[in-house]
C-alpha positions, 0 to 999 in steps of 0.5 A: 584584076580590076574591072575599070571604073570606066567599063560600060554597063549598057542601060538596056541591059538593066532596063530590058533584061535584068530589071524585067520579069521574064518567063525564063532566066528571070533576074528581077525577082532576085534583084527585087529582093534587095529593092532593086526595080525598074523605077530606078535602074540607076541603083543597080548600076551604082551597086554593080560599079560599088561591087567592082570597085571592091573586087578582083576580077578573075579570067573566065574564058575567051572566045572570038569577041574577047576574053571573059572576067568573073567577079564573085561578089556582094550586091548591097541594095537600096533597102540595104539587103546583100545579094551574093552574085556573079557578074560577068564582063567581056573585054573586047578583043577589038578595042580592049574596052570592058562591057558588062555582060550579065549578073547571076545568083552566086551559088554558095556551098554550105 
């Protein structure tokens, strides 16, 4: 299954969570390795959308809000470095729209 190109990626998810240093569950340092920063969050959104366009999504559970989907893919940063990530999406039961939930580093088995 493909996540649609018009899937919703809230800017707050990028600017108030993923690209901001946090004491717990910090993703900003991981993303900084590929050149992503709060100075240009559009770089991260574009890279997420690029990964989505090239990757298949797999159903990964449901709850009262809808169905979760997971994409295991490569996120290419503005500095050219590639990060292996898991992108999590939720298809809302209410209206069928897709919403970006989060990304996390993908653990690669040796």
